[in-house]
N, C-alpha and C positions, 0 to 999 in steps of 0.2 A: 505562640508560634510552636513552643516546646509541647504543648499539650496536643496540638494537632500532629505533631510528628509522632508522638507515642500512640495516639489513637490510630494513625494510619498503619503503624507498626502491628498493633494488635489485630487490626482487620486483615491484613495481609496474611500473617503467619499464624493465625490461631483459627482452629476449627473444633467442633465438637470431638471429644474422646472417640476414637474407633471402637466399636463394639460388635458389629456384626461379622459373621465368618465371611471371608472372601479370599482373593488372592493375597500371597504374601510372598514378599522378597526377604531374603537374609543374606548377609556377609559376615563371615568369621575371618578376622585377621590375627595373625600372629607373627612377631618378629622379636626373638629373645634379645637382640640387641638395644631395644627400646625400654624405656623404664615403664610405660604402659604396654607391656609384651603381649597382651591379647586382648581383643574386644570383639563384641558381637553387636550387630545393628539389624533389627527387624523394622520392616517397613511396610505399609499399607498404601493402596492408592490415593487416599485422601492426604497422605504426608504425615499421618500419626505413625507412631512406632515406639520401639523401646531401645535403649542402649545400655549395655553393661561392659565394664572393662576390668582388667586385674592388672595391678602392678607387680613387676618382678621383685623377689626379695633381694633388697639391697640396702646397705647401711646408709642413714641419712644423718649427716653431721650438724648442718645448719638448715634454718627455714629456707635460705636461698637455694639450697641444693635440692628442696622438695620439689617433685614435679606434681601433676595433678593426682588426687587421691583416687581410689577406686570409685567408679560411677556405677549406679543401677537405678535408671530413671525413665520414665516415659518421656518422649520427645514430640515435637512437631516441627516438621520441615514444610516447605512450600508445596501446594499441590502441584505446581509447574514442574519442580524437580523430581517428584515422585512419579509424575506421569512419563518424564523421560528415562527414569528408571525402568519402569514396566514396559515401555515401548522398547526398550534395548532388549529386554528379556523376550518379548514376543519376536523380534527380528532375529533373534539367535536360538530359536527352537527351544525356549524357556531354559536355556544353558545346557541342553543335552548335547553339547558339541565339546570338542578339544580346545581348551582356553590357552594352555602353556605353550610357549613358543620354543622352549628347550634351547635357547640361544644362550650363550655365555655372557650374561650381562650382570650388572650389580644387584647385589640381592635388595629387594625392595620390601620384602615381607610377603607372607602366603595370604592369599585372598581367595577364599572359597565363597562362590556366589552361588545362590540357589533359588528357585522359584517353585511355588506350589499354588495351585489353583485349578479351577474347573477345566481349563484347556489342556492342561498337563503339568509335569513337573520335571525338573532337572537340576543338575548342579555341575559345576566344574571349578577347578583350582588352579592358580596361576601365580607366579611370581612376576613375570613379564609376558604380556600377551601380543602377538603380531597383528591381532585383529584390533584396528584402531579405536573402534568403539567399545570394545571390552576393556581396553588398556585406560581409555577415558573413563569408563565407568568406575573402575577401580581407583583410579586418581581422585576423582571428584568425591567418593565416598570416604577415601582416606582424609580428604580436606574437610569433610563433614565431621568426622570422628575428632580431627583436630580441634575444630570448633568447640564442640562438646566438652573435650578435656580441658581447653583454655577456660571455658566457663567455669568449670569445677575448681580450677586454680584461682580463678578471680574470686570465688566464694570464699576460698581458704584465706587468700590475701586479705580480703574485707575484714576478716575477724582477727588475723594474727600479724599482718604487716601491711598497714594501709600505705605506707611510703613505698613499699614494692610495687602497689598499683600502678604507679606512674611509668615504669619501664615496661611492665606487662601490657598495659594498654598501648603503648607505643608499639611494642611488637605486633599486637593484635590488629592495629590499624594497618601496618605495613603489609602483614600476612593477608589481610582481606583484599588489599589492592592487587596483590600479585599472584593470587590464587591458592595460596598455601592453606588457607581455610575457606570454607564456603558455607552458605546457609547460616548466616549470622543470625537469623530469626531463631535459631535453636536454643540460643543462649538470652532470649530477650529479656527474661526474668531478671537477670543479674545486671544487665546493661542498664535497665530501667532503674533499678535500686542505685546504681552507682551514678546515673544521671541526675538523681533527685538528692543524693546524699551530701549536705553541705559539710559533712565532716571529713570529705576526701578532697584532694587538691582539685582546683579549677580545671588544671589540664585533663585530668582523669575524668572528669565530668563533661568536658568538651568532647573529648574522644568518644565517650560513651553515647553522646547524642549523635556524632557523626556516624558511629556504627549503626545505630537505631534507624538512621536515614537510609542506610543500604537496604534494610529489610522491606522498604515500600518499593523497591524496584523489581 
């Protein structure tokens, strides 16, 4: 059964690497109040892309205080998710519109979204948008970034603090249920490693298998 779940996860979330020129979506996020204070995500219509992040300079005393390390890697999201992103771009004139609400709301981080393709190009930046689709797009992409950063932290804990994986996986499972993280298939590789690693706690392996099962939906 486990082999079937892993095979389904691979089939759903893996595609050949994107190599042809075509439409490109990009989001640049910045919030100096977060440990990963800046990140960039590039996405193609097939779900392939690239993610990079930078941590702010802050002293780290213990491993438990360490957040995700800097990330610079190719990613693969589901084609369905990517299609929603590009559909939103099309519906909003390739982001050649005003995005920011200018309302006095809590600071959520600046999100600059941009599109470039044969149909046109554009970009807009916002902390909070009154346009529900634009705001939802920003929220979902922040959720994807959270998934990728969590995956990097899991890789770090697997090497340096295997006991810490238990608490981290508990958080990851809860966050996947309430939407704080999205597109779990983006960290399929580390979840597969944890699911098969007999050197980690059984609870960790079980939660990894539960998260992998979500990638087939």
